[in-house]
C-alpha positions as CSV (number, residue, x, y, z in Angstrom):
1,M,11.9,0.4,3.9
2,T,10.7,1.5,0.5
3,D,7.1,0.1,0.3
4,I,4.2,0.1,2.7
5,L,0.7,-1.5,2.5
6,V,-2.2,0.7,3.7
7,S,-5.9,0.0,4.0
8,A,-7.6,1.5,1.0
9,Y,-10.1,3.1,3.3
10,N,-7.3,4.9,5.3
11,L,-5.4,6.1,2.2
12,K,-7.5,9.2,1.8
13,G,-5.8,10.7,4.9
14,I,-2.3,10.1,3.6
15,D,-0.5,12.5,1.3
16,P,1.8,10.3,-0.8
17,S,3.9,13.2,-2.1
18,R,5.1,13.9,1.5
19,H,6.7,10.5,1.9
20,S,9.7,9.0,0.2
21,I,8.1,5.5,0.2
22,R,5.7,3.8,-2.2
23,I,2.3,3.4,-0.7
24,H,0.2,0.4,-1.9
25,P,-3.5,0.5,-1.1
26,A,-5.2,-2.8,-0.3
27,G,-8.9,-3.2,0.3
28,K,-8.9,-6.9,1.3
29,V,-6.5,-9.3,2.8
30,D,-6.2,-11.3,-0.5
31,E,-5.2,-8.1,-2.3
32,A,-2.5,-7.5,0.3
33,F,-1.1,-11.0,-0.2
34,R,-1.2,-10.5,-4.0
35,I,0.8,-7.3,-3.7
36,L,3.3,-8.9,-1.3
37,F,3.9,-12.2,-3.1
38,S,3.4,-11.3,-6.8
39,P,6.5,-11.6,-9.0
40,A,8.0,-8.2,-9.7
């Protein structure tokens, strides 16, 4: 697994430099779907 979706409100407790995965913040469900299903 290389990517993870995290609520934007919970992101402040996560240190991205400590993890080898890409963290994508999403504030709303529609933002999460946009991240998941957008063309790369």
